[in-house]
C-alpha positions as CSV (number, residue, x, y, z in Angstrom):
1,M,183.1,52.9,90.8
2,N,183.0,49.4,92.5
3,M,179.6,48.0,91.9
4,T,179.6,45.1,94.3
5,R,176.5,43.1,95.2
6,R,176.3,45.0,98.5
7,N,175.5,48.2,96.6
8,F,172.2,46.7,95.6
9,E,171.2,45.2,99.0
10,P,168.9,47.2,101.3
11,P,170.4,48.5,104.5
12,R,169.9,46.0,107.4
13,A,168.5,47.5,110.6
14,V,167.4,46.3,114.0
15,L,164.9,48.3,116.1
16,C,165.7,48.2,119.8
17,G,164.2,50.0,122.7
18,S,161.0,50.1,124.7
19,Y,158.4,47.9,123.3
20,T,155.9,48.7,126.1
21,R,156.0,52.5,126.3
22,D,154.4,54.4,123.5
23,R,153.6,51.6,121.2
24,D,152.3,54.1,118.6
25,G,155.7,55.8,118.6
26,L,157.5,52.5,118.2
27,S,155.3,51.7,115.2
28,L,156.2,55.0,113.6
29,A,159.9,54.3,114.2
30,Y,159.4,50.9,112.5
31,D,157.5,52.5,109.6
32,E,160.3,55.0,109.1
33,L,162.8,52.2,108.7
34,I,160.6,50.6,106.1
35,V,159.9,53.8,104.2
36,T,163.6,54.6,103.9
37,G,164.2,51.2,102.3
38,C,165.7,49.3,105.2
39,Q,165.3,45.6,105.7
40,V,164.3,45.3,109.4
41,L,165.9,42.1,110.7
42,S,164.2,42.4,114.1
43,P,161.4,42.7,114.9
44,R,160.1,41.3,111.7
45,R,156.7,42.8,112.3
46,M,154.8,45.0,114.8
47,Q,152.1,42.6,116.0
48,F,152.8,42.2,119.7
49,D,150.7,40.6,122.4
50,D,149.9,42.4,125.6
51,D,151.8,40.1,128.0
52,A,153.1,42.5,130.6
53,A,156.0,40.2,131.6
54,F,157.7,40.0,128.2
55,V,156.6,41.5,124.9
56,R,156.5,39.0,122.0
57,D,155.2,38.8,118.5
58,A,151.9,36.9,118.3
59,A,153.8,34.3,116.2
60,E,156.4,33.8,119.0
61,Q,153.9,32.3,121.5
62,G,155.5,29.3,123.2
63,I,159.0,30.5,122.5
64,S,161.0,31.4,125.6
65,P,162.1,35.0,126.2
66,Q,165.7,33.8,126.1
67,A,165.3,32.2,122.6
68,I,163.6,35.4,121.4
69,E,166.4,37.6,122.7
70,A,169.0,35.3,121.2
71,C,167.3,35.8,117.8
72,H,167.3,39.6,118.4
73,L,171.0,39.5,119.2
74,S,171.7,37.4,116.1
75,A,169.9,40.0,114.1
76,I,172.1,42.7,115.6
77,R,175.2,40.7,114.5
78,Q,173.9,40.9,110.9
79,A,172.7,44.5,111.0
80,D,174.3,47.5,109.4
81,F,173.0,49.6,112.3
82,V,170.6,49.6,115.3
83,M,167.9,52.2,115.6
84,L,167.0,52.7,119.3
85,Y,163.5,53.8,120.2
86,A,163.9,55.6,123.6
87,P,160.7,57.5,124.4
88,G,161.5,60.4,126.7
89,G,165.1,59.1,126.8
90,Y,164.0,55.9,128.6
91,V,166.2,52.8,128.0
92,G,165.2,49.7,129.8
93,L,167.5,46.9,130.9
94,S,167.1,44.7,127.8
95,A,167.7,47.7,125.4
96,A,170.8,48.7,127.4
97,M,172.1,45.2,127.1
98,E,171.4,45.2,123.3
99,I,173.1,48.6,122.9
100,G,176.2,47.2,124.7
101,F,176.1,44.1,122.5
102,A,175.8,46.2,119.3
103,T,178.7,48.3,120.4
104,A,180.8,45.2,121.0
105,Q,179.9,44.0,117.5
106,D,181.0,47.4,116.1
107,C,177.4,48.0,115.0
108,P,176.5,51.7,115.3
109,V,173.5,52.6,117.4
110,F,171.3,55.6,116.5
111,S,168.3,57.3,118.2
112,R,166.2,60.3,117.6
113,T,166.2,60.9,121.4
114,A,169.2,60.9,123.7
115,P,169.1,58.3,126.4
116,Q,168.7,59.6,130.0
117,D,171.5,57.4,131.3
118,I,174.9,59.1,130.9
119,A,176.8,55.9,130.3
120,V,174.4,54.8,127.6
121,Q,174.4,58.3,126.0
122,G,178.1,57.7,125.0
123,L,177.1,54.6,123.0
124,V,174.3,56.1,121.0
125,R,174.5,58.8,118.3
126,V,171.4,61.1,118.2
127,V,170.2,61.8,114.7
128,P,167.0,63.6,113.5
129,S,165.9,60.7,111.2
130,V,166.7,57.3,109.9
131,Y,167.9,58.9,106.7
132,D,170.6,60.7,108.7
133,A,171.6,57.4,110.3
134,L,171.9,55.9,106.8
135,Q,174.1,58.8,105.7
136,A,176.3,58.4,108.8
137,V,177.0,54.7,107.9
138,H,177.4,55.6,104.3
139,L,174.4,53.6,103.1
140,R,172.7,56.6,101.4
């Protein structure tokens, strides 16, 4: 058995999706990543302000939405997988762009709910849990 350093690193995940709809559900999705041993690269925490124009972490005040999104995309480049939070199948424009970006980076995208949009559906694998996503990418 090859015991490389990677065998001992936690799986790296990014949580994408709606940060405005069903914030409690989003927090549960984040917690599931943490409980299954994932290192969540983005968002780093779930302390968002209530700015309706653009959701940002309280520590990101004064940082442009473009810079915040660039950091999120950089996290996707480093991730083993993306977990999409799509309440009721809703995928907004930013999340759709992030799904496309992840796909272009060969980073698998998983969700517990199938996206409503038929084109996006083909880019997302529906799984019952984060644990199943980890098994699919051979990290558990």
